[in-house]
C-alpha positions, -999 to +999 in steps of 0.1 A: -709+631-480-704+669-484-729+692-500-723+695-537-739+729-545-766+753-533-762+781-558-777+768-580-794+742-559-784+708-572-792+671-567-820+649-580-842+661-551-827+696-552-813+693-517-778+704-526-765+668-522-759+641-548-781+616-529-800+591-550-829+568-547-852+545-567-869+574-586-835+587-598-832+566-630-804+589-642-783+582-611-773+619-605-744+610-582-713+628-595-706+662-580-688+681-607-676+716-614-690+720-649-669+734-677-677+751-710-666+719-728-688+697-708-718+719-710-714+720-748-710+683-749-741+677-728-762+701-749-750+683-781-762+650-765-797+664-759-794+676-723-792+714-724-779+725-690-771+760-702-805+774-710-826+786-680-860+769-676-879+791-651-910+768-651-889+742-633-869+767-613-837+759-633-815+789-637-792+773-663-756+765-656-724+783-663-688+771-662-677+768-626-711+758-612-712+727-591-738+702-603-748+666-596-743+648-629-756+614-641-728+588-636-733+575-672-731+611-687-699+618-668-684+586-680-694+594-716-678+628-712-647+611-699-645+589-730-650+621-752-622+639-733-645+666-718-653+652-683-655+680-658-635+678-626-653+663-597-656+670-560-650+635-547-662+642-511-696+653-525-699+624-549-722+595-539-706+560-536-731+546-561-709+561-588-685+531-582-710+509-600-701+529-632-667+544-627-635+530-611-623+549-579-589+555-594-604+572-624-625+594-601-595+603-580-576+612-611-603+638-620-609+651-585-604+687-576-579+693-549-596+725-536-630+715-520-630+742-494-661+760-508-694+743-514-713+770-532 
């Protein structure tokens, strides 16, 4: 699995990877390039990913950032028509428990050369 993002540093354990484990009850396994529409959707759902939270070392996200999303939230965004594109090679296989592979492929970015 490729690194999802290091600027800002993403992943449940902030390793840059969308790895998961027992403590990750949100299942942060979908590597996505977030969009304005998704960020607004997530904020409206009670998860503000835009506003920086310095106490937790969270810089806030902007459109174009790569971030490990919860599988369920990405699926909700898909149903709402605002799912951000994903980087399939940096997405953990555990996502397949929530989303069909063909759906993921249909939303995968072609250009995965950079892993910022």
